[in-house]
C-alpha positions in Angstrom: -2.8 -10.5 6.8 -2.4 -8.8 10.1 -3.3 -5.1 10.4 -2.5 -3.1 13.4 -3.8 0.4 13.8 -2.6 2.9 16.3 -3.0 6.5 17.0 -0.8 9.5 18.2 -2.8 12.2 19.8 -6.0 10.5 18.6 -8.4 7.8 19.8 -8.9 5.1 17.3 -12.7 4.5 16.9 -14.3 1.4 15.5 -15.2 3.3 12.5 -11.6 4.5 11.7 -10.3 1.0 12.2 -12.9 -0.5 10.0 -12.1 2.0 7.3 -8.5 1.2 7.3 -9.1 -2.6 7.2 -11.5 -2.1 4.2 -8.8 -0.1 2.3 -6.2 -2.6 3.1 -8.4 -5.3 1.7 -8.1 -3.6 -1.7 -4.4 -3.7 -1.5 -4.4 -7.4 -0.7 -6.6 -8.1 -3.8 -3.8 -6.7 -5.9 -1.1 -8.6 -4.2 -1.7 -11.4 -1.8 1.8 -11.8 -0.5 1.4 -9.1 2.1 2.1 -10.5 5.6 1.5 -7.6 7.9 0.8 -3.9 7.9 1.2 -1.2 10.6 -0.8 1.9 10.3 -0.4 5.0 12.3 -2.9 7.8 12.5 -2.1 11.1 13.9 -3.1 14.7 14.0 -0.9 17.8 13.8 -2.6 21.0 14.3 -5.4 21.0 11.7 -3.7 18.3 9.5 -4.7 14.6 9.7 -2.0 12.3 8.8 -1.8 8.4 8.1 1.2 6.4 7.7 1.6 2.8 6.9 4.3 0.2 6.6 3.7 -3.0 4.8 5.8 -6.0 4.7 5.4 -8.1 1.5 7.3 -10.9 -0.1 10.7 -9.2 -1.0 9.9 -5.7 0.1 9.0 -3.3 2.8 6.7 -0.5 1.5 6.1 2.7 3.3 3.5 5.5 2.5 2.1 8.6 4.0 -1.1 10.5 3.4 -2.3 13.9 4.7 -5.6 15.8 4.4 -7.8 17.9 6.4 -10.0 15.0 7.3 -8.7 11.6 8.7 -10.9 9.5 6.3 -9.3 11.4 3.3 -5.8 11.1 4.7 -6.4 7.3 4.9 -7.7 7.2 1.3 -4.7 9.2 0.1 -2.3 6.8 2.0 -3.9 3.7 0.5 -4.0 5.0 -3.0 -0.2 5.6 -2.7 0.4 2.2 -1.2 -1.7 0.6 -3.9 0.4 2.2 -6.6 3.7 1.1 -4.9 2.3 -2.6 -4.4 1.3 -2.8 -8.1 4.8 -1.4 -9.1 6.5 -4.1 -6.9 4.2 -6.9 -8.2 5.2 -5.8 -11.8 9.0 -6.0 -10.9 8.4 -9.6 -9.5 6.7 -10.7 -12.6 8.9 -9.0 -15.3 11.7 -11.6 -15.6 13.1 -9.7 -18.6 11.1 -11.4 -21.2 11.4 -8.8 -23.9 15.2 -9.1 -24.1 15.8 -12.4 -26.1 12.6 -13.7 -27.1 11.2 -10.8 -29.1 14.2 -10.6 -31.6 14.0 -14.3 -32.3 10.2 -14.3 -32.9 10.4 -11.1 -35.2 13.6 -11.8 -37.0 12.8 -15.3 -38.0 16.4 -16.3 -38.2 
């Protein structure tokens, strides 16, 4: 997966970039069909914000996170992304198995 990190009104340090990449690796462990991710970090007054767009198989997922600290904003954003990715993965794997097979197995007809 290709991760690009950019900043608005903020210099991206190696520590910030490494933190973002480590958090994105967690998302990839849950869903390996992610092709690329764009992460934008910015500061508005005293609020740090992190935004991400992930392009995965069948979906584009967007999440934002904000906090007083940039690392906390990144953690918030990746937690939201993780929930969305898991939900998308569940939708792909659902295939409506409970509609027909359950009544036949239980009913015994």
